[in-house]
DOMI-746438 format. One record per residue (C-alpha): residue number from 1; residue in three letters; x, y negated, z. Coordinates in Angstrom, 2 decimals, always signed. Example, Ala and Ser with C-alpha at 12.3 -4.5 7.8 and 13.67 -1.06 7.14 Angstrom:
# residues 2
R    n  res       xx       yy       zz
R    1  ala   +12.30    +4.50    +7.80
R    2  ser   +13.67    +1.06    +7.14
***
This chain:
# residues 405
R    n  res       xx       yy       zz
R    1  met   -14.83   +45.26    -8.47
R    2  asn   -12.06   +43.47    -9.68
R    3  tyr    -9.51   +43.01    -7.16
R    4  thr    -6.88   +41.54    -8.38
R    5  his    -6.53   +37.79    -8.28
R    6  ala    -4.59   +34.74   -10.03
R    7  phe    -1.25   +34.01    -8.08
R    8  arg    -0.98   +30.85    -6.15
R    9  lys    +2.24   +28.80    -6.87
R   10  ser    +3.86   +29.79    -3.63
R   11  ala    +3.64   +33.53    -4.61
R   12  arg    +4.82   +33.44    -8.40
R   13  pro    +8.32   +33.31    -6.58
R   14  ala    +7.61   +36.28    -4.81
R   15  leu    +6.97   +38.69    -7.72
R   16  gly    +9.99   +38.52    -9.18
R   17  val   +11.81   +38.81    -6.44
R   18  leu    +9.42   +42.19    -6.00
R   19  ala   +10.25   +43.67    -9.38
R   20  val   +13.92   +43.82    -9.00
R   21  ala   +13.62   +45.29    -5.39
R   22  met   +11.44   +47.75    -7.17
R   23  leu   +13.83   +48.55   -10.01
R   24  ala   +16.67   +48.69    -6.99
R   25  leu   +14.84   +51.39    -5.38
R   26  pro   +16.87   +54.69    -5.52
R   27  gly   +15.69   +57.03    -7.16
R   28  cys   +12.55   +54.88    -8.32
R   29  gln   +11.33   +56.88   -11.35
R   30  gly   +11.04   +60.25    -9.61
R   31  arg   +10.82   +59.42    -6.26
R   32  lys    +7.56   +57.28    -5.50
R   33  val    +7.60   +56.65    -2.18
R   34  val    +8.89   +53.48    -0.75
R   35  ala    +8.49   +54.05    +3.56
R   36  arg    +8.10   +56.71    +5.82
R   37  val    +5.94   +56.81    +9.26
R   38  asn    +6.11   +59.68   +11.82
R   39  ser    +4.08   +62.58    +8.84
R   40  glu    +2.78   +60.08    +6.13
R   41  thr    +4.23   +58.10    +3.44
R   42  ile    +3.48   +54.91    +1.56
R   43  asn    +3.56   +55.10    -2.09
R   44  glu    +4.96   +52.87    -4.84
R   45  asp    +1.51   +52.65    -6.58
R   46  asp    -0.12   +51.56    -3.58
R   47  phe    +2.92   +49.29    -2.33
R   48  thr    +3.14   +47.43    -5.90
R   49  ser    -0.97   +47.20    -6.06
R   50  arg    -1.23   +46.06    -2.67
R   51  ala    +1.94   +43.35    -3.14
R   52  leu    +0.39   +42.35    -6.55
R   53  arg    -2.35   +40.42    -4.88
R   54  val    -0.23   +38.00    -1.83
R   55  asp    -1.74   +34.83    -2.60
R   56  asn    -0.12   +32.77    -0.23
R   57  ile    +3.53   +33.24    +1.69
R   58  pro    +4.24   +30.79    +4.35
R   59  ala    +7.35   +29.21    +3.79
R   60  gln    +9.09   +29.85    +6.90
R   61  ser    +8.50   +33.23    +7.29
R   62  gly   +11.76   +33.98    +5.19
R   63  leu    +9.85   +36.63    +3.23
R   64  asp    +8.79   +37.35    +0.02
R   65  ala    +5.71   +39.29    -1.41
R   66  gly    +7.46   +42.91    -1.08
R   67  gly    +8.09   +42.06    +2.27
R   68  leu    +5.38   +40.72    +3.58
R   69  thr    +3.06   +43.55    +1.86
R   70  leu    +5.40   +46.63    +3.38
R   71  val    +5.52   +45.09    +6.93
R   72  asn    +1.67   +45.30    +7.01
R   73  met    +1.40   +48.65    +5.04
R   74  ile    +3.45   +50.15    +7.89
R   75  lys    +1.56   +48.42   +10.62
R   76  asp    -1.87   +50.24    +8.83
R   77  ser    -0.19   +53.30    +9.03
R   78  leu    +0.79   +53.43   +12.72
R   79  gln    -2.20   +52.07   +13.65
R   80  gln    -4.44   +54.78   +11.87
R   81  gln    -1.80   +57.13   +13.99
R   82  leu    -2.44   +55.94   +17.03
R   83  ala    -5.84   +56.01   +16.59
R   84  lys    -6.13   +58.98   +15.84
R   85  ser    -4.45   +60.59   +18.42
R   86  lys    -6.47   +59.20   +20.97
R   87  gly   -10.49   +60.09   +19.13
R   88  val   -11.16   +56.68   +17.56
R   89  val   -12.72   +57.05   +14.52
R   90  val   -14.18   +53.79   +12.53
R   91  thr   -15.95   +54.96    +9.62
R   92  asp   -17.10   +53.25    +6.44
R   93  asp   -20.69   +52.94    +7.65
R   94  gln   -19.63   +51.04   +10.81
R   95  val   -17.25   +48.38    +8.58
R   96  asn   -19.93   +47.83    +6.59
R   97  lys   -22.48   +47.31    +8.67
R   98  tyr   -19.89   +45.07   +10.74
R   99  ile   -19.32   +42.89    +7.96
R  100  thr   -22.98   +42.67    +6.91
R  101  ala   -24.03   +41.39   +10.77
R  102  leu   -21.02   +38.85   +10.09
R  103  glu   -22.54   +37.58    +6.74
R  104  arg   -25.52   +37.13    +8.58
R  105  ile   -24.15   +34.67   +10.94
R  106  asn   -21.59   +33.11    +8.45
R  107  pro   -23.19   +32.59    +5.05
R  108  ala   -20.29   +31.81    +3.87
R  109  leu   -18.69   +34.97    +3.62
R  110  val   -20.54   +35.73    +0.81
R  111  thr   -19.68   +32.88    -1.11
R  112  asp   -15.46   +33.52    -0.22
R  113  leu   -16.65   +37.30    -1.43
R  114  his   -18.44   +36.36    -4.33
R  115  ser   -15.33   +33.26    -5.48
R  116  gly   -12.73   +35.85    -5.26
R  117  lys   -11.29   +33.63    -2.05
R  118  val   -11.40   +37.04    -0.82
R  119  ser   -11.87   +40.76    -1.64
R  120  met   -13.72   +43.44    -0.43
R  121  glu   -10.79   +45.80    -0.34
R  122  asp    -8.85   +43.28    +2.09
R  123  leu   -11.37   +42.52    +4.08
R  124  val   -12.96   +46.07    +4.89
R  125  arg    -9.46   +47.31    +5.58
R  126  gln    -8.66   +44.36    +7.96
R  127  tyr   -11.93   +45.03   +10.11
R  128  arg   -11.62   +48.73   +10.12
R  129  phe    -8.07   +47.96   +11.43
R  130  glu    -9.60   +45.57   +13.71
R  131  met   -12.37   +47.88   +15.12
R  132  ser   -10.24   +50.76   +15.60
R  133  ser    -7.42   +48.28   +17.81
R  134  phe   -10.59   +46.92   +19.72
R  135  ala   -12.12   +50.96   +20.16
R  136  ile    -8.23   +51.22   +21.80
R  137  gly    -8.36   +48.65   +23.69
R  138  thr   -11.53   +49.72   +25.75
R  139  asp   -10.66   +53.07   +25.64
R  140  asn   -13.23   +54.07   +23.02
R  141  ala   -16.23   +53.34   +25.53
R  142  lys   -19.42   +52.91   +23.67
R  143  pro   -22.07   +49.90   +24.80
R  144  asp   -24.80   +50.54   +27.38
R  145  pro   -28.29   +49.47   +25.66
R  146  lys   -28.73   +47.68   +28.73
R  147  asp   -26.07   +45.29   +28.00
R  148  val   -26.55   +44.96   +24.39
R  149  gln   -30.30   +44.05   +25.14
R  150  ala   -28.74   +41.37   +27.53
R  151  ala   -26.07   +40.01   +25.03
R  152  phe   -28.93   +39.27   +22.68
R  153  asp   -31.24   +37.81   +25.56
R  154  glu   -28.22   +35.44   +26.39
R  155  gln   -26.92   +34.80   +22.70
R  156  lys   -31.03   +34.45   +21.41
R  157  ala   -30.46   +30.80   +21.26
R  158  asn   -27.96   +30.58   +18.97
R  159  leu   -28.79   +33.22   +16.21
R  160  lys   -30.62   +31.73   +14.15
R  161  val   -30.13   +32.13   +10.04
R  162  lys   -29.98   +28.18    +8.73
R  163  ala   -32.00   +26.98    +5.66
R  164  asn   -29.38   +27.46    +2.73
R  165  tyr   -29.18   +27.76    -1.13
R  166  thr   -27.56   +30.72    -3.01
R  167  leu   -26.80   +29.17    -6.15
R  168  arg   -24.99   +29.29    -9.51
R  169  val   -23.36   +26.18   -10.09
R  170  leu   -21.31   +24.53   -13.70
R  171  pro   -19.80   +21.51   -12.65
R  172  leu   -18.88   +18.94   -15.68
R  173  ala   -17.90   +15.80   -16.50
R  174  asp   -19.80   +14.40   -19.49
R  175  leu   -23.46   +13.93   -19.47
R  176  gly   -24.49   +15.05   -22.84
R  177  lys   -22.13   +18.67   -22.49
R  178  ala   -24.04   +19.25   -18.92
R  179  gln   -26.94   +18.82   -20.86
R  180  gln   -25.89   +20.95   -23.67
R  181  ser   -24.52   +23.13   -21.63
R  182  leu   -28.02   +23.55   -19.45
R  183  asp   -29.95   +24.03   -22.51
R  184  glu   -27.55   +27.12   -23.46
R  185  leu   -28.04   +28.79   -19.75
R  186  lys   -31.77   +28.74   -20.44
R  187  arg   -31.35   +30.03   -23.54
R  188  ser   -28.61   +32.79   -22.74
R  189  gly   -28.04   +32.34   -19.02
R  190  asp   -24.52   +32.83   -20.08
R  191  phe   -22.60   +30.85   -17.17
R  192  lys   -18.90   +31.30   -19.36
R  193  lys   -20.03   +30.09   -22.52
R  194  ala   -21.97   +27.41   -21.80
R  195  gly   -18.79   +26.29   -19.82
R  196  leu   -16.74   +26.20   -22.52
R  197  ile   -19.49   +24.12   -24.66
R  198  gly   -18.85   +21.89   -21.84
R  199  gly   -15.46   +21.14   -22.53
R  200  leu   -14.32   +23.91   -19.60
R  201  thr   -11.31   +26.00   -20.76
R  202  ala   -10.96   +29.77   -20.65
R  203  ser    -9.30   +29.94   -17.43
R  204  gln   -11.25   +27.41   -16.16
R  205  val   -14.65   +28.77   -16.27
R  206  val   -13.77   +32.43   -14.98
R  207  asn   -14.86   +31.39   -11.82
R  208  val   -18.48   +29.53   -12.97
R  209  gly   -21.69   +30.93   -12.41
R  210  lys   -20.37   +32.83    -9.20
R  211  asp   -23.13   +33.18    -6.04
R  212  thr   -22.25   +29.98    -3.88
R  213  val   -24.23   +29.82    -0.50
R  214  ile   -25.23   +26.23    +0.63
R  215  pro   -26.59   +25.06    +3.65
R  216  ala   -29.79   +23.33    +3.66
R  217  asp   -28.31   +20.55    +5.85
R  218  gln   -25.19   +19.88    +3.71
R  219  ala   -26.59   +20.04    +0.34
R  220  pro   -26.58   +16.28    -1.48
R  221  pro   -30.19   +14.80    -1.09
R  222  val   -30.48   +14.43    -4.74
R  223  leu   -28.94   +17.89    -5.16
R  224  lys   -31.34   +19.17    -2.85
R  225  glu   -34.65   +17.42    -3.99
R  226  ala   -33.26   +19.33    -7.59
R  227  leu   -33.75   +22.50    -6.14
R  228  asp   -36.54   +22.66    -3.99
R  229  ala   -38.93   +21.89    -6.80
R  230  leu   -37.27   +25.40    -8.27
R  231  arg   -38.25   +28.77    -8.17
R  232  pro   -35.34   +31.75    -7.68
R  233  thr   -33.86   +32.24   -11.34
R  234  glu   -35.29   +28.72   -12.98
R  235  phe   -32.45   +26.31   -13.74
R  236  val   -32.54   +22.28   -12.83
R  237  lys   -34.24   +20.28   -14.88
R  238  gln   -31.79   +18.44   -16.38
R  239  pro   -27.42   +18.19   -14.78
R  240  val   -27.85   +16.61   -11.33
R  241  leu   -25.34   +13.45   -10.46
R  242  leu   -23.38   +13.51    -7.59
R  243  gln   -20.56   +11.59    -6.30
R  244  gly   -17.27   +12.82    -5.51
R  245  pro   -15.28   +11.63    -1.98
R  246  asn   -12.90    +9.03    -4.90
R  247  gly   -15.78    +7.57    -6.27
R  248  gln   -15.35   +10.32    -9.49
R  249  thr   -19.12   +11.63   -10.68
R  250  val   -19.66   +15.17   -11.67
R  251  tyr   -22.58   +16.57   -14.07
R  252  val   -23.67   +19.59   -11.91
R  253  val   -25.61   +22.36   -13.94
R  254  ala   -26.97   +25.15   -11.43
R  255  gln   -29.32   +27.82   -11.02
R  256  leu   -31.42   +28.81    -7.69
R  257  val   -30.76   +32.47    -6.82
R  258  asp   -32.45   +32.00    -3.78
R  259  lys   -33.76   +29.96    -1.10
R  260  gln   -33.87   +30.58    +2.39
R  261  lys   -35.73   +29.25    +5.94
R  262  glu   -34.27   +29.22    +9.49
R  263  arg   -35.02   +31.89   +10.91
R  264  glu   -33.65   +33.38   +13.97
R  265  leu   -31.83   +36.92   +13.81
R  266  thr   -33.21   +39.96   +15.40
R  267  leu   -31.04   +42.53   +17.50
R  268  asp   -30.71   +45.41   +15.06
R  269  glu   -29.43   +42.90   +12.52
R  270  ile   -26.50   +41.90   +14.57
R  271  arg   -26.67   +44.80   +16.74
R  272  pro   -22.51   +45.83   +16.19
R  273  leu   -21.51   +41.90   +16.74
R  274  leu   -23.73   +42.26   +19.89
R  275  glu   -22.23   +45.84   +20.99
R  276  arg   -19.18   +44.39   +20.54
R  277  phe   -19.95   +41.30   +22.43
R  278  ala   -20.81   +43.91   +25.68
R  279  leu   -18.14   +45.52   +25.31
R  280  ala   -15.52   +42.86   +25.46
R  281  lys   -17.54   +41.28   +28.48
R  282  lys   -16.99   +44.83   +30.43
R  283  phe   -13.55   +44.76   +29.50
R  284  pro   -11.33   +41.36   +29.23
R  285  gln    -8.35   +42.85   +29.16
R  286  trp    -8.65   +44.99   +26.05
R  287  ala    -6.76   +42.68   +23.72
R  288  gln    -3.52   +43.48   +25.91
R  289  his    -5.02   +47.54   +26.85
R  290  ala    -4.37   +47.73   +22.70
R  291  glu    -1.09   +45.83   +21.87
R  292  ser    +0.76   +47.73   +24.82
R  293  glu    -0.90   +51.12   +23.60
R  294  ser    +0.90   +50.04   +20.24
R  295  ser    +3.79   +48.65   +21.15
R  296  asn    +4.37   +51.95   +22.86
R  297  phe    +3.37   +54.00   +20.02
R  298  ile    +5.83   +52.28   +17.85
R  299  leu    +8.39   +52.76   +19.87
R  300  lys    +7.63   +56.86   +19.97
R  301  ser    +7.90   +56.62   +16.78
R  302  lys   +10.94   +54.23   +15.91
R  303  glu   +13.47   +57.00   +14.31
R  304  asn   +10.28   +58.06   +12.47
R  305  ile    +9.81   +55.27   +10.60
R  306  gln   +11.75   +54.63    +7.32
R  307  ile   +11.75   +51.87    +4.42
R  308  asn   +13.51   +53.22    +0.94
R  309  ile   +13.56   +49.74    -0.26
R  310  glu   +17.44   +48.51    +0.34
R  311  arg   +16.43   +45.15    +0.80
R  312  tyr   +13.62   +45.28    +2.99
R  313  lys   +15.66   +47.62    +5.46
R  314  pro   +16.20   +45.26    +8.16
R  315  leu   +12.41   +44.17    +8.79
R  316  arg   +11.75   +47.38    +9.98
R  317  asp   +13.96   +45.89   +13.35
R  318  lys   +12.60   +42.39   +12.76
R  319  phe    +9.17   +42.40   +12.49
R  320  val    +8.02   +46.22   +13.30
R  321  ile    +9.73   +47.54   +16.28
R  322  pro    +8.22   +45.68   +19.41
R  323  gln   +10.53   +45.16   +22.94
R  324  pro    +8.98   +47.79   +25.58
R  325  thr    +5.56   +46.56   +26.75
R  326  ala    +4.38   +47.66   +30.57
R  327  pro    +0.87   +49.53   +30.41
R  328  met    -1.87   +47.65   +30.23
R  329  pro    -5.52   +49.15   +31.99
R  330  ala    -8.36   +48.39   +29.79
R  331  gln   -10.29   +46.52   +32.76
R  332  ala    -9.37   +43.99   +34.92
R  333  pro    -8.71   +44.67   +38.69
R  334  pro   -11.19   +44.14   +41.16
R  335  gly   -11.08   +40.45   +41.40
R  336  gly    -8.99   +40.62   +38.84
R  337  gly    -6.97   +37.65   +37.01
R  338  thr    -8.00   +35.17   +35.01
R  339  met    -7.61   +35.11   +31.21
R  340  ser    -6.99   +31.78   +28.79
R  341  pro   -10.14   +31.62   +27.27
R  342  ala   -10.98   +33.26   +23.71
R  343  pro   -11.62   +31.23   +20.64
R  344  ser   -14.45   +29.17   +20.18
R  345  gly   -14.63   +30.53   +16.34
R  346  gly   -13.74   +29.27   +13.42
R  347  ser   -10.73   +30.66   +11.03
R  348  ala    -7.01   +31.07   +11.88
R  349  pro    -4.77   +29.04   +10.28
R  350  asn    -3.54   +30.69    +6.54
R  351  gly    -0.39   +30.98    +6.74
R  352  thr    +1.03   +30.82   +10.04
R  353  ala    +4.66   +32.25   +10.39
R  354  pro    +5.85   +35.58   +11.58
R  355  thr    +7.41   +35.96   +14.63
R  356  pro   +10.46   +38.44   +14.41
R  357  ser   +10.41   +40.91   +17.30
R  358  gly   +12.07   +40.22   +20.76
R  359  gly    +9.60   +39.90   +23.15
R  360  ala    +6.00   +41.28   +23.78
R  361  ser    +3.74   +39.28   +21.60
R  362  ser    +0.38   +37.88   +22.73
R  363  ala    -3.09   +39.43   +21.74
R  364  pro    -5.89   +37.07   +21.34
R  365  ser    -7.69   +36.73   +24.68
R  366  gly   -11.13   +37.92   +24.78
R  367  gly   -13.07   +39.72   +22.03
R  368  ser   -13.30   +37.38   +19.00
R  369  val   -12.14   +38.98   +15.24
R  370  pro    -9.28   +37.68   +13.92
R  371  pro   -10.28   +36.55   +10.40
R  372  pro    -8.62   +38.06    +7.07
R  373  ser    -5.40   +36.00    +5.92
R  374  ser    -3.53   +36.15    +2.99
R  375  gly    -0.44   +37.08    +3.46
R  376  asp    +1.98   +37.20    +6.66
R  377  pro    +2.55   +39.56    +9.23
R  378  thr    +1.41   +39.28   +12.98
R  379  pro    +4.62   +39.27   +15.20
R  380  ser    +5.78   +43.24   +16.42
R  381  gly    +3.36   +44.60   +18.73
R  382  ser    +0.12   +42.59   +18.25
R  383  ser    -3.47   +44.09   +17.35
R  384  ala    -3.60   +43.27   +14.16
R  385  pro    -1.61   +42.60   +10.91
R  386  ala    -2.69   +40.26    +8.32
R  387  pro    -3.96   +41.77    +5.23
R  388  ser    -1.34   +41.18    +1.82
R  389  gly    -3.78   +39.96    -0.31
R  390  gly    -7.24   +38.10    -0.53
R  391  ala    -6.93   +34.43    -1.96
R  392  gly    -7.55   +30.77    -0.59
R  393  ala    -9.32   +30.16    +2.88
R  394  pro   -10.15   +33.46    +5.22
R  395  pro   -13.40   +33.47    +6.80
R  396  ser   -14.53   +32.50    +9.63
R  397  ser   -14.48   +34.74   +12.76
R  398  ala   -16.42   +36.62   +14.57
R  399  pro   -18.67   +35.07   +17.58
R  400  ala   -15.84   +35.13   +20.74
R  401  pro   -17.15   +37.13   +23.43
R  402  gly   -17.79   +34.44   +26.65
R  403  gly   -18.86   +32.06   +24.04
R  404  lys   -21.72   +31.16   +21.58
R  405  met   -22.31   +33.69   +18.64
***
């Protein structure tokens, strides 16, 4: 899979600054270490590769692509070390099963992956980080099967996959060229070639023909009618005329990849989410506990966090080192205090400005999974940094415990 995305305009100026910073790195040709975190190092190749995938930088952050990336990579390293010290292990299999479960309740995540709006590499890194944070926050507790079954019974009415279509789409402005493109697709199945025939430029055809999931209840009636007449792998009989919100028209050439009827999900299909749901109800203060553990670990590691790029050295104290926080138990005391409700779902805003250290930051309340975002580091001490890569809107978050899935 190609993980290098096109850059948004907001990120392009930062790349020049990144290049200058790398040239200014002392001993750059012979010394490839850009930062040290306790006994671990962050090397130049990994840093540069990840920084080049930054596609959006909050203007108010005052950071460039390199600074944004370096803060997140240092926090990643600290999180991994803390998890190891707690005996927390998050395997590739666990992460993959979690993402698969998320895809089942949110088919749009599949579209985001296929379209390049978010890369699998960044998605895996984010959820690995978040899952280890959750394990730290719950003291590495394991879910009781009875609680998992109870969570399934509680949420069963909401656990449905809506009817949807998986398509490959080529939208064109001219009917005649759309018909020529459709004829080409029926001959060769080559969406890029068909797009060029339809009048698109070489840069425009890069993203055509990728799998897109459309809920059946959101498909325009004329498109739905055309798709219902098809079997998987078949193309529409003729270009479908659709009306845009501004009165613009577009002729859509499409291939049906798959169509799914509405169905109920089984417990096993979303077991990772139900286990998370059950544990978060048992440990309602997991996020605060994880943040407290993280903040204290970073403070203990303070003297062993070193940034070797001169222009980024101030970021260590501004964005990495938190203020001390009081220890926080994973479980609320009997009859314990109340917490603000967890988010009911949806995506975090793409581009929230990072908060400099100077006070304990508030971790998410409840058990919702923070979705990958395309850049900014979270405030110092928070439970999960946003990955510094991936393009476009982030995928929707996982269900919040205490709310609907």
